[in-house]
N, C-alpha and C positions, 0 to 999 in steps of 0.2 A: 665716020662720025663717032661710032661707038668706040673705036680704037682710041681716038683722041681723049675721050672721057676716061678710059681705063688708064692711059698714060698719065693723065692729069691727076687722077686719084692716087696712082702709084707715087708720083712726085710729092703729093701732099703727105703721104705716109712717111716718106723719107724726111721731109721737113719737120714733121711732128716728132719723129724719133730724135732728130738733132736737137730740137728745142728742149725735149725732155732731158737729154744728156747735158745741155747747157744750164739746166737749173729750173726746168719746168716752165709754167706760164707766167712766172713772176716778171721776167723781162720781155715777154711777148716775142714776136718774130722780129729780129733785127736784120735789116738788109745792109750788106756790106759791099 
């Protein structure tokens, strides 16, 4: 259970890093 949370948080960090590179929170998260 804890492992799932850690993996989930790690995935979120990657997503936020990508969003920041794409131009910050202006466009929000775009699902392609």
